[in-house]
N, C-alpha and C positions, 0 to 999 in steps of 0.2 A: 769574112771576119766577124767575130763577136764585136755585138755593139758595147764600145767602150766610151766613159764618161772623161776619161784622160787618156791620151795617146801615150803618156810617159809610162815606162815600166820599171819595175825596180831594177833589173838587170843593167838599165842604161844609167844608174846612178852613179857618179865619181864624185870626185873630190871639189869641183865647180857647184855641184848642184847645192840648193839652199835647203832648208829644213820644210819649207813649204812643197818645193817639189818632191821630198821624202814622203811627206804626208798624202799627195795626189797620186805617188806612182803605184801600178797595180802589179800583183804577182802575174804568174803565168797561168792560163787559163785552166791547166788542171789541176792547181792547187784552189783556184777559185772555185772551182766545180765542187772540191771537198769539203773547203770552209763553209760553203752554203749549206749545203747536205746537211752536216751536222747541226748547224744554227736553226735548220728549219725543222729539225727534230727536236732539238731543245725549245725552240718556240711553240711547237706544237704540243709538247707536254704542259708546258707553262700555262698555255691558254687553255687547255681544258681542264688542270685543276683550280685556275681563277674563275671559269664556268661553273665550277660543279659548288663552289663556295658561293659565288652570289646566286643560285639558284637554291640553295639550302637557306640562306638567309632570308630571301623573298618567300620561300615556301613556308616556312614554320611562322606561325603568327609571334608567338610568345619572344622568338628572337628578333624578328624586325621590328618588335613596337618600341624596344630599347633604344635610346636617343643614338648613345654608344655605337652600336652595332650598326646603325644607319652610315655614322662616320667610318666604319672599317668598311661597309658596302661602299660609299664613296669613294675610301681609297684603292680599293680592288678594282673598282670598273678601269680606271686608267690603264692598269696593268694588263687585264685581258685585254684592253682593246690594241695596246702597242704590241704583244706577245703576237694576239690573232694576226695583225698586219704585218708584222715581221714575217710570221711564217709564210705568208703568201708571196712577200718580195723575196726572201730567202730561195723558196721552193722553184720559181719562175727563174730566177737567176742562175740559180743549180743547174737547171735544166738548159739554160743558154750558156754555160760556161764562162758567163760575165756577169757583170752588173745590168739588170735587164734593160731599162730605158732612161731616158731624161725624165719622163713623165713619172716613173716609179721613183726617182732619186727625189724629185718635188713632193709627191706624195710621202715619200719616207722620213724627209725632213718635217713635213707638218707633223705625223703620228709620234715621232718620238719627241720633237719640242713639247707637242701638247702633253702627252702622256708623262713625260719627266716631271716640266710645270706643275702640271695637276696633282702629281703625287706631293713633290714637295711643299705646295702650298696646302693642300689637304692635310698634310701633316703638320703644317704651323699653325693651322685652326684649331687643330685637335689639343694641339699644346697648350693655345689658350685658353680652350675651355678647361682642361683639365688644370690649367695653373690658376683659373677661377675658381673651382671646385674648391682646391685645397684652401685657397686663401679665406673663402668664405667658412669652411669649416675651421680652420684654423684661430677664425676670430669667433666661435662658437654662433656665428650665424646659420640661417635657413637656406641652402643652396636648391635653387630650382632647376633641373637639368632642361636643356632645351627640348622644343617641340621638334616631331619628325618633320614637318613642315619648316621651320626655322633651320634644320640641319639641311633640307633638300633647298632649301634658297640659298645659303652658302656654297654648298657644292657647286650650283649654277653659275653662282659669281666666279667661283675659282677656276671652272672650265671655261666660262667666257673669257677672262681673262688669259688664261693659258693659250686660249685659241687667237687670241689678237695678237701674241707673241709670236705662236707658229706660223701665223700670217706673214707678220713681219720677217720672219725668218726665211720663209719659201719663197714671196714675191719678188725680194730683193730689190728693195727699195734704192733709186737712182743716187738718190743724193746721202745715203748711207752706207760707210766703210764696211758692210756686213751682207756677206753671201754665205751661200752654201754649196757644198761638194762634197765628194766623195773622200772616204779616209781608205786610201790604199785598197781601191774600189770594193772595199766590203760595206760600208754603210755611209749614207749620206746625212751629213749633220751642217750646221752652221761652221764657217771655219775662219781662220785667219789667211792671209794672202801676202800681206804686206805690212809694214809698219805701223799704218793708219789702222788697218783693220785688226791688228793686234791688242793696239790699246781698246777700241771699241767692244772687241770680243771680252777682254779681261775685265773692263771697268763699267761696262754696262750692260754686256747679256749674262754674263756669268752671276754676277751680284743678282739680278733681276730673276732667273729661273733657278737659282742654288742659294746662293750665299744670304741673302736677306731671310729666307726661309729658316734657314739653317741655325742662322744666328739668333733668330729669335727662338728657336727651340732650344738653342743653348743660354739663353739667356732666362727663360723659364726654368730651365732645371738649375741654374746658380742661385735663383732668387729660392726656388723652394727648398734647396739644401742650406741655404745660406741664413733663411727664417726660421727652419726646423719646422714647414708645414707638412711633411710625409708625415702622415700617423704611423706609429710603430706597427701598429697589426689593422687588419680591416679590409673592406672592401675597396672602400677610395684609394687605399695603397695598393692594392692588388691591380686596380683598374689603371693608374696612373703608372707604376710600373711596365704593365703589360703594353700602351700605346707608347713609352717612351722606347722600350725596346724594340717595338716594330719600327718604329723611325731610323733608330742605329742600324737596323738590319737593312734597311732600304739603302741609306748613306753607304755604310761600308761595302754593301755588294757592288754598288757603282762607282765607287773609288776608284779598282785596278781601273776600269776604262776610261775615268777621267783624267788618270795620270799617264796612262800608255797613249790616248788620244790626241791630249791637249798638251801636255807638258812636255812628255819625252818621245822622240821621233827614231823610231826602229828600222833598220831595213830589212829586217826579218819581218813578215806579214804575219807569221803564226804568233807572235810577241802581243800585236795588237788583236790579234783573233781571241787570243787566251782572255785576255781583258774584255771583248766584247760577250763570249761564251759566259764568262763568269755573271758579268750585269745583266744577263737575261735570265738567268736562274733566280734571280732575286723575287721574281713574281712567287715562284714555286715554293722558296724559301719563306716569304711573306706569309704564303697559304697555310705551311706546315705549322707556322709559327701561333696564327691565328687560329687554329684548331687547340691550342693549348687554353683558352678560354673556356671555360666550363660549358656556358650555354651555346656557343658556337659549334663546339664538338658534340653537345648532344641534339643539337640543331642538324647536323651534317649525317650523323649516325641514322638519325630518325629518317631523314629523307632517303638514304641509298639503302634502307633495310629491303629484304624481299617484299612484305606486306606493303611497305609504302609505294613499290614501285610496279606491283600489279597493276595494268590497266591505265597505268598514270594517275591513280587515286590517292589518297591520303589513306592512312593505315585503316582510319575508323570507316572511311566508306569503301576501302578495297576489302575489308572483311565484313561488310553489310550484310553478306547472304547468309554470315553466321551470327548473325544478331540473337536468333532465338536459341539457339543452340548455348552460347554464351549464358544467356539468362536462365535458362534452365539448369545450366550448370551450376550458377550461382545460387538460386532457389534451393538446388539439392545440398549445396552446401552449408547454408542457413538452415536447412532441416534437419541435416545432421549433426549440425552444433547444438540446436534444440533439442535433439532427441539425448546426446549426451548430455545436456544440461539436465533434462529431466529426470532421466536414470540417476543421476547424482542424488535426487531427492530421496529415493529407495536405497537403505541400506544394503548391504551383501544378504543379510538374512531375510529382510523383505522379500527381496527378488526370488531369492530360491523361493519362499511359501508360496508367493504366486506364480511362480512356473511350475509349483508341484500341482494348485488346484486349475489354473486356466492353461489350456491347450496352445499351441505356438500361435494360431490364429487370435485366438481372445488377446492374447500379450501384444501382438502385432497391431491390433485395433486399440489397446492402450496407448501404446507408442504414439500410434497416428493422430490420436485427439490430443495427447497433451502438447505434443509439439505445435500443432497448427494453431499457433496465438494469433494469428492473422483472421479467423475465420470470424464471422458474424455473431451475434449475442447467442441465438441458439445452439449453435456450435460450442459455445464455450459453457453454457449450463449442462450440454451434456459431458462435458468434460469433467467438470466440477463432481456430477452426479455419479461417473462411473470411478473418479478417484475416490468419492467417500466411499462408494463399494467395497472397494478394494480395501480401503482402512478397516469398514466395518467387518469384511469376513476374515481378517488379521486378528484383529481383536476376539 
């Protein structure tokens, strides 16, 4: 028998079953195998996309030196941890044709709560920073963006806060009506199981990890629009709209899961699965949206070009063996430019006269001397002497 977190099956649900029973009942083993296999594939793609974005931001100096790009890094990191961990959970559960184990259920509860809470609160922190920037700019003040050290400290505080909430959800404190369990055998997350736990879930847990940060985000948006802080054009406008849209992507990608898992309870497990699959795609959509920022896209393309990937070195180092060739090419281009410039000094008639008297070798010597403007003083004297000879001969 596969290991199950709940002995109740969906086919056993009847008119006497409660909505809590529906949330805990599992589908057949074959259905669970299919659902976990598809979710494992989705999470593998999402984790890879998040990892590629994180690496590109860290690798390109001009990208990670900007504070708001560090904020983007802090938002993407929880997506990577969540999607990669969920990939492992789903892959192992798919192979078992059921949810893998109780230990895995506790671990999934922790990383889902931590990742979701971290992402929500990091977006709230960014919203506050954008609101501050626009408010100061609206008053014609001088805005000083946060340092990278300050951004890192803010991210650490958010991660710590999310970790505490996740631990409370995972450890199942005895005196709190707050437990975690599987939703139709598919995912483990805090859930209600009676009237007291329902009140605690909606009045304490949901505001803590979702409603408070999202409410602050909405307040910032309303204040910015009401007071006309958003510039009509400019970098500040683009930056504010970029991060506000990114938060909306996060919220609306997770909304179906919240509705299907917490609000409605359907006996068809595929309905809840669609909500879960849609929410897991949030990380991929956020990465694609992040690449609409010009410097992020430039750093991403710079990181994954052929030259940059050779030997794992930056482009400049990977092509270090061709340094002399490149310098020679540059010198040749400069020499050619000087040659063309020097030849423009002579009109067509003068060039014709010179070519009639001097052979090709002597003309080449004249060009070479005139072009070489960076030689020492002796060579310059020779240049002037030969140039004077040409003009004297023409006269």
